[in-house]
DOFITI-815734 format. One record per residue (C-alpha): residue in one letter; chain; x, z, y. Coordinates in nm, 2 decimals. Each point is the difference from the previous one (the first is absolute). Layout:
# DOFITI-815734
<zafi 'A','A',<X,Z,Y>>,
...
***
This chain:
# DOFITI-815734
<zafi 'M','A',<-0.01,0.01,-0.01>>,
<zafi 'R','A',<0.14,-0.09,0.35>>,
<zafi 'V','A',<0.06,0.28,0.24>>,
<zafi 'T','A',<-0.11,-0.08,0.36>>,
<zafi 'Q','A',<0.09,0.13,0.32>>,
<zafi 'N','A',<-0.37,0.12,0.04>>,
<zafi 'M','A',<0.00,0.18,-0.34>>,
<zafi 'L','A',<0.32,0.18,0.10>>,
<zafi 'A','A',<-0.16,0.11,0.33>>,
<zafi 'N','A',<-0.35,0.12,-0.15>>,
<zafi 'S','A',<0.19,0.19,-0.27>>,
<zafi 'S','A',<0.20,0.16,0.27>>,
<zafi 'L','A',<-0.32,0.08,0.19>>,
<zafi 'K','A',<-0.15,0.15,-0.31>>,
<zafi 'H','A',<0.29,0.22,-0.05>>,
<zafi 'I','A',<0.03,0.12,0.33>>,
<zafi 'S','A',<-0.39,0.07,0.00>>,
<zafi 'N','A',<0.03,0.21,-0.32>>,
<zafi 'S','A',<0.29,0.18,0.16>>,
<zafi 'Y','A',<-0.20,0.12,0.29>>,
<zafi 'Q','A',<-0.28,0.11,-0.25>>,
<zafi 'R','A',<0.26,0.21,-0.19>>,
<zafi 'M','A',<0.12,0.16,0.34>>,
<zafi 'G','A',<-0.36,0.06,0.12>>,
<zafi 'K','A',<-0.09,0.18,-0.33>>,
<zafi 'Y','A',<0.30,0.23,0.03>>,
<zafi 'Q','A',<-0.09,0.04,0.38>>,
<zafi 'D','A',<-0.35,0.10,-0.10>>,
<zafi 'Q','A',<0.14,0.25,-0.27>>,
<zafi 'L','A',<0.21,0.16,0.26>>,
<zafi 'S','A',<-0.29,0.04,0.26>>,
<zafi 'T','A',<-0.26,0.12,-0.24>>,
<zafi 'G','A',<0.24,0.20,-0.25>>,
<zafi 'K','A',<-0.23,-0.17,-0.28>>,
<zafi 'K','A',<0.10,-0.23,-0.28>>,
<zafi 'I','A',<-0.29,-0.24,0.07>>,
<zafi 'T','A',<-0.22,-0.06,0.29>>,
<zafi 'R','A',<-0.25,-0.17,-0.19>>,
<zafi 'P','A',<-0.13,-0.02,-0.35>>,
<zafi 'S','A',<0.14,-0.36,-0.08>>,
<zafi 'D','A',<0.36,0.14,0.09>>,
<zafi 'D','A',<0.00,0.18,-0.35>>,
<zafi 'P','A',<-0.36,0.02,-0.18>>,
<zafi 'V','A',<0.14,0.26,-0.25>>,
<zafi 'V','A',<0.13,0.23,0.28>>,
<zafi 'A','A',<-0.34,-0.03,0.19>>,
<zafi 'M','A',<-0.22,0.06,-0.33>>,
<zafi 'K','A',<0.23,0.33,-0.06>>,
<zafi 'G','A',<-0.03,0.09,0.37>>,
<zafi 'M','A',<-0.37,-0.01,-0.02>>,
<zafi 'Y','A',<0.00,0.22,-0.31>>,
<zafi 'Y','A',<0.25,0.26,0.13>>,
<zafi 'R','A',<-0.18,0.01,0.35>>,
<zafi 'T','A',<-0.33,0.07,-0.18>>,
<zafi 'N','A',<0.14,0.29,-0.19>>,
<zafi 'L','A',<0.16,0.13,0.32>>,
<zafi 'T','A',<-0.34,-0.02,0.17>>,
<zafi 'E','A',<-0.13,0.19,-0.28>>,
<zafi 'V','A',<0.24,0.26,0.03>>,
<zafi 'E','A',<-0.05,0.03,0.39>>,
<zafi 'Q','A',<-0.38,0.04,-0.06>>,
<zafi 'Y','A',<0.09,0.28,-0.27>>,
<zafi 'K','A',<0.20,0.19,0.28>>,
<zafi 'R','A',<-0.28,-0.03,0.23>>,
<zafi 'N','A',<-0.24,0.14,-0.26>>,
<zafi 'L','A',<0.24,0.29,-0.05>>,
<zafi 'S','A',<0.03,0.07,0.36>>,
<zafi 'E','A',<-0.39,0.05,0.02>>,
<zafi 'L','A',<0.00,0.20,-0.31>>,
<zafi 'N','A',<0.26,0.23,0.13>>,
<zafi 'L','A',<-0.19,0.04,0.32>>,
<zafi 'W','A',<-0.32,0.08,-0.19>>,
<zafi 'M','A',<0.14,0.24,-0.23>>,
<zafi 'E','A',<0.23,0.19,0.28>>,
<zafi 'N','A',<-0.34,0.03,0.21>>,
<zafi 'S','A',<-0.18,0.12,-0.32>>,
<zafi 'D','A',<0.26,0.26,-0.06>>,
<zafi 'A','A',<-0.01,0.11,0.38>>,
<zafi 'S','A',<-0.37,0.03,-0.02>>,
<zafi 'L','A',<-0.02,0.20,-0.32>>,
<zafi 'D','A',<0.27,0.25,0.15>>,
<zafi 'Q','A',<-0.25,0.05,0.28>>,
<zafi 'A','A',<-0.29,0.03,-0.21>>,
<zafi 'N','A',<0.21,0.27,-0.20>>,
<zafi 'S','A',<0.07,0.19,0.31>>,
<zafi 'S','A',<-0.38,-0.01,0.10>>,
<zafi 'L','A',<-0.10,0.14,-0.35>>,
<zafi 'Q','A',<0.27,0.26,0.00>>,
<zafi 'R','A',<-0.11,0.11,0.33>>,
<zafi 'I','A',<-0.38,0.01,-0.14>>,
<zafi 'R','A',<0.14,0.21,-0.28>>,
<zafi 'E','A',<0.15,0.25,0.25>>,
<zafi 'L','A',<-0.31,0.03,0.19>>,
<zafi 'L','A',<-0.20,0.03,-0.30>>,
<zafi 'L','A',<0.23,0.30,-0.12>>,
<zafi 'Q','A',<-0.06,0.14,0.36>>,
<zafi 'A','A',<-0.36,-0.03,-0.01>>,
<zafi 'K','A',<-0.02,0.19,-0.34>>,
<zafi 'N','A',<0.12,0.32,0.19>>,
<zafi 'G','A',<-0.29,0.23,0.02>>,
<zafi 'T','A',<0.10,0.13,0.33>>,
<zafi 'N','A',<-0.10,-0.33,0.17>>,
<zafi 'T','A',<-0.29,0.01,0.24>>,
<zafi 'V','A',<-0.26,-0.27,0.01>>,
<zafi 'D','A',<0.15,-0.14,0.29>>,
<zafi 'E','A',<0.35,-0.04,-0.14>>,
<zafi 'R','A',<-0.13,-0.17,-0.31>>,
<zafi 'T','A',<-0.19,-0.25,0.22>>,
<zafi 'A','A',<0.32,-0.06,0.18>>,
<zafi 'I','A',<0.18,-0.07,-0.32>>,
<zafi 'A','A',<-0.30,-0.22,-0.10>>,
<zafi 'T','A',<0.06,-0.19,0.33>>,
<zafi 'E','A',<0.36,-0.06,-0.07>>,
<zafi 'I','A',<-0.06,-0.11,-0.35>>,
<zafi 'N','A',<-0.24,-0.25,0.13>>,
<zafi 'Q','A',<0.27,-0.15,0.21>>,
<zafi 'L','A',<0.20,-0.02,-0.26>>,
<zafi 'K','A',<-0.26,-0.18,-0.23>>,
<zafi 'E','A',<-0.01,-0.25,0.29>>,
<zafi 'D','A',<0.36,-0.05,0.00>>,
<zafi 'L','A',<-0.01,-0.07,-0.39>>,
<zafi 'V','A',<-0.27,-0.25,0.09>>,
<zafi 'N','A',<0.26,-0.18,0.25>>,
<zafi 'V','A',<0.26,0.01,-0.25>>,
<zafi 'A','A',<-0.21,-0.15,-0.25>>,
<zafi 'N','A',<-0.08,-0.28,0.22>>,
<zafi 'S','A',<0.37,-0.08,0.06>>,
<zafi 'K','A',<0.07,-0.37,0.05>>,
<zafi 'V','A',<0.33,-0.22,-0.05>>,
<zafi 'A','A',<-0.02,-0.34,0.17>>,
<zafi 'D','A',<-0.37,0.03,0.07>>,
<zafi 'K','A',<-0.09,0.08,-0.36>>,
<zafi 'F','A',<-0.12,0.34,-0.13>>,
<zafi 'I','A',<0.24,0.13,-0.27>>,
<zafi 'F','A',<-0.21,0.25,-0.17>>,
<zafi 'N','A',<-0.31,-0.22,-0.09>>,
<zafi 'G','A',<0.12,-0.19,-0.31>>,
<zafi 'T','A',<-0.03,-0.37,0.03>>,
<zafi 'D','A',<-0.25,0.03,0.29>>,
<zafi 'V','A',<0.24,0.02,0.27>>,
<zafi 'N','A',<-0.21,-0.12,0.26>>,
<zafi 'K','A',<-0.24,0.30,-0.02>>,
<zafi 'E','A',<0.08,0.35,0.09>>,
<zafi 'P','A',<-0.02,0.23,-0.29>>,
<zafi 'V','A',<-0.15,0.32,0.17>>,
<zafi 'T','A',<-0.26,0.01,0.30>>,
<zafi 'L','A',<-0.16,0.28,0.12>>,
<zafi 'M','A',<-0.39,0.03,0.05>>,
<zafi 'D','A',<-0.15,0.29,0.16>>,
<zafi 'G','A',<0.32,0.20,-0.06>>,
<zafi 'K','A',<0.00,-0.09,-0.37>>,
<zafi 'A','A',<0.26,-0.23,-0.17>>,
<zafi 'V','A',<-0.12,-0.31,-0.18>>,
<zafi 'V','A',<0.26,-0.12,-0.23>>,
<zafi 'S','A',<0.04,-0.38,-0.13>>,
<zafi 'K','A',<0.06,-0.02,-0.37>>,
<zafi 'N','A',<0.26,-0.27,-0.03>>,
<zafi 'N','A',<0.27,0.13,-0.23>>,
<zafi 'E','A',<0.14,-0.37,-0.11>>,
<zafi 'D','A',<0.36,-0.04,-0.02>>,
<zafi 'F','A',<0.13,-0.21,0.32>>,
<zafi 'N','A',<0.28,-0.19,-0.17>>,
<zafi 'V','A',<0.29,-0.19,0.16>>,
<zafi 'E','A',<0.23,-0.28,-0.17>>,
<zafi 'V','A',<0.35,0.07,0.04>>,
<zafi 'G','A',<0.15,-0.25,-0.26>>,
<zafi 'P','A',<-0.13,-0.25,-0.25>>,
<zafi 'G','A',<-0.28,0.18,-0.19>>,
<zafi 'V','A',<0.13,0.33,0.13>>,
<zafi 'K','A',<-0.27,0.21,0.21>>,
<zafi 'I','A',<0.04,0.35,0.14>>,
<zafi 'R','A',<-0.30,0.22,0.10>>,
<zafi 'A','A',<0.02,0.07,0.37>>,
<zafi 'N','A',<-0.26,0.26,0.03>>,
<zafi 'I','A',<-0.08,0.33,-0.15>>,
<zafi 'H','A',<-0.35,0.06,-0.15>>,
<zafi 'P','A',<-0.20,0.14,0.28>>,
<zafi 'G','A',<-0.27,0.15,-0.23>>,
<zafi 'N','A',<0.26,0.25,-0.10>>,
<zafi 'V','A',<0.09,0.13,0.34>>,
<zafi 'F','A',<-0.27,-0.11,0.27>>,
<zafi 'S','A',<-0.31,0.07,-0.23>>,
<zafi 'E','A',<-0.34,0.09,0.07>>,
<zafi 'N','A',<0.05,0.33,-0.17>>,
<zafi 'L','A',<0.29,0.07,0.27>>,
<zafi 'F','A',<-0.21,-0.03,0.29>>,
<zafi 'G','A',<-0.29,0.16,-0.17>>,
<zafi 'D','A',<0.20,0.31,-0.09>>,
<zafi 'I','A',<0.15,0.01,0.36>>,
<zafi 'E','A',<-0.36,-0.03,0.16>>,
<zafi 'K','A',<-0.10,0.27,-0.25>>,
<zafi 'I','A',<0.26,0.25,0.13>>,
<zafi 'V','A',<-0.10,-0.09,0.34>>,
<zafi 'T','A',<-0.36,0.07,-0.06>>,
<zafi 'D','A',<0.06,0.33,-0.20>>,
<zafi 'L','A',<0.23,0.12,0.27>>,
<zafi 'K','A',<-0.24,-0.06,0.27>>,
<zafi 'A','A',<-0.26,0.17,-0.19>>,
<zafi 'D','A',<0.23,0.30,-0.07>>,
<zafi 'N','A',<-0.03,-0.07,-0.39>>,
<zafi 'T','A',<0.29,0.10,-0.17>>,
<zafi 'S','A',<-0.12,0.00,-0.36>>,
<zafi 'D','A',<0.14,-0.33,-0.09>>,
<zafi 'L','A',<0.32,-0.01,0.18>>,
<zafi 'D','A',<0.21,0.07,-0.31>>,
<zafi 'N','A',<-0.16,-0.29,-0.18>>,
<zafi 'L','A',<0.06,-0.22,0.30>>,
<zafi 'L','A',<0.36,0.13,0.03>>,
<zafi 'T','A',<0.05,-0.15,-0.37>>,
<zafi 'K','A',<-0.17,-0.32,0.09>>,
<zafi 'V','A',<0.25,-0.05,0.30>>,
<zafi 'D','A',<0.30,0.09,-0.21>>,
<zafi 'D','A',<-0.13,-0.28,-0.25>>,
<zafi 'H','A',<-0.02,-0.26,0.27>>,
<zafi 'M','A',<0.37,0.08,0.12>>,
<zafi 'D','A',<0.10,-0.05,-0.35>>,
<zafi 'N','A',<-0.17,-0.32,-0.03>>,
<zafi 'L','A',<0.19,-0.10,0.32>>,
<zafi 'S','A',<0.32,0.09,-0.11>>,
<zafi 'S','A',<-0.05,-0.20,-0.34>>,
<zafi 'E','A',<-0.09,-0.31,0.20>>,
<zafi 'R','A',<0.30,0.08,0.23>>,
<zafi 'A','A',<0.24,0.01,-0.28>>,
<zafi 'D','A',<-0.14,-0.32,-0.15>>,
<zafi 'L','A',<0.05,-0.16,0.32>>,
<zafi 'G','A',<0.36,0.11,0.00>>,
<zafi 'A','A',<0.05,-0.13,-0.35>>,
<zafi 'R','A',<-0.12,-0.34,0.13>>,
<zafi 'Y','A',<0.21,0.01,0.31>>,
<zafi 'N','A',<0.32,0.04,-0.20>>,
<zafi 'R','A',<-0.09,-0.29,-0.23>>,
<zafi 'L','A',<-0.07,-0.20,0.35>>,
<zafi 'E','A',<0.35,0.09,0.11>>,
<zafi 'M','A',<0.15,-0.14,-0.34>>,
<zafi 'V','A',<-0.20,-0.31,0.02>>,
<zafi 'S','A',<0.10,-0.04,0.37>>,
<zafi 'S','A',<0.37,0.03,-0.10>>,
<zafi 'R','A',<-0.05,-0.28,-0.26>>,
<zafi 'I','A',<-0.18,-0.22,0.22>>,
<zafi 'D','A',<0.30,0.03,0.25>>,
<zafi 'T','A',<0.25,-0.12,-0.26>>,
<zafi 'Q','A',<-0.24,-0.29,-0.10>>,
<zafi 'E','A',<-0.02,-0.10,0.38>>,
<zafi 'I','A',<0.40,0.00,0.01>>,
<zafi 'F','A',<0.03,-0.20,-0.32>>,
<zafi 'A','A',<-0.28,-0.27,0.11>>,
<zafi 'N','A',<0.20,-0.04,0.32>>,
<zafi 'R','A',<0.32,-0.05,-0.18>>,
<zafi 'V','A',<-0.15,-0.24,-0.22>>,
<zafi 'L','A',<-0.17,-0.20,0.28>>,
<zafi 'S','A',<0.32,0.01,0.18>>,
<zafi 'D','A',<0.22,-0.15,-0.29>>,
<zafi 'N','A',<-0.27,-0.27,-0.03>>,
<zafi 'E','A',<-0.04,-0.11,0.37>>,
<zafi 'D','A',<0.28,0.13,0.22>>,
<zafi 'A','A',<0.27,-0.23,0.06>>,
<zafi 'D','A',<0.38,0.08,-0.06>>,
<zafi 'I','A',<0.11,-0.01,0.38>>,
<zafi 'E','A',<0.36,-0.02,-0.10>>,
<zafi 'R','A',<-0.04,-0.29,-0.25>>,
<zafi 'V','A',<-0.22,-0.20,0.24>>,
<zafi 'I','A',<0.26,0.05,0.29>>,
<zafi 'T','A',<0.27,-0.14,-0.23>>,
<zafi 'D','A',<-0.23,-0.28,-0.11>>,
<zafi 'L','A',<-0.10,-0.09,0.33>>,
<zafi 'K','A',<0.35,-0.03,0.12>>,
<zafi 'T','A',<0.10,-0.22,-0.29>>,
<zafi 'Q','A',<-0.29,-0.21,0.07>>,
<zafi 'E','A',<0.11,-0.04,0.37>>,
<zafi 'S','A',<0.34,-0.11,-0.14>>,
<zafi 'V','A',<-0.16,-0.26,-0.24>>,
<zafi 'H','A',<-0.22,-0.11,0.29>>,
<zafi 'R','A',<0.28,-0.07,0.22>>,
<zafi 'A','A',<0.16,-0.21,-0.25>>,
<zafi 'A','A',<-0.32,-0.21,-0.07>>,
<zafi 'L','A',<-0.02,-0.06,0.37>>,
<zafi 'S','A',<0.36,-0.11,0.02>>,
<zafi 'V','A',<-0.03,-0.23,-0.30>>,
<zafi 'G','A',<-0.32,-0.12,0.14>>,
<zafi 'A','A',<0.18,-0.13,0.32>>,
<zafi 'Q','A',<0.21,-0.19,-0.19>>,
<zafi 'I','A',<-0.27,-0.23,-0.12>>,
<zafi 'I','A',<-0.08,-0.16,0.31>>,
<zafi 'Q','A',<0.01,-0.38,-0.02>>,
<zafi 'P','A',<0.31,-0.15,0.13>>,
<zafi 'T','A',<-0.04,-0.21,0.32>>,
<zafi 'L','A',<0.12,-0.36,0.06>>,
<zafi 'M','A',<0.27,0.14,0.22>>,
<zafi 'D','A',<0.15,0.21,-0.28>>,
<zafi 'F','A',<0.06,-0.35,-0.16>>,
<zafi 'L','A',<0.14,-0.16,0.31>>,
<zafi 'R','A',<0.28,0.27,0.07>>,
***
């Protein structure tokens, strides 16, 4: 096949154009820090990147769930601590009211304070986190306890409020409110108030026993909450480790080796200059070149 001047020129332009493309590729890698800028650059890297990024997104979502769960449990524990203090104070006042030397006015004053403590327990039972009631099972949009004519009306939702913290792994965020803020609790406190205002001390020993039972129930729920909180910390540690691994795998797949890219770019620049120099020699000789 006869090689013409036009063929040499076209071939030279083709190689120079390809050289520009390779330099552009290296410059893109340097500016973005990534091996590819579009899926067509390397379909395998692109497909793996989608998979790894999906895993990382899932881990990040689990971390957000853990943060919400942590906030929920911490507020639950703080609320239970406050409720325990209120019940402890009610117990102290009840012991004080049993003293036979108290006058009617003194027992009435004790009843008034216990009634205030009952209202404080109602407020604790209606604690909210992120605008959700934490002591009403899965019915987080409805307050668990309401006061109607001074009497506490309790919602009876004891279902588990679970939060997913891993693939197929869920942790219960709430306590069982029926074991702490029950109708019996508020009913017993209201009976204490009624009896003391009526100066009736015949049933105070029985009511004191019931208060102790309520405190025991609260302690049991708090202990269970503490056990789940410990598990939450272990899961959180494992998720943090998974996030590190997911970022590392994603980086290994997509991030460019900057040192190597710089070396390749410098090499390509040298090749490009050589191609331009050779291309300059292919110019068609003129008639003057033959007349010299």
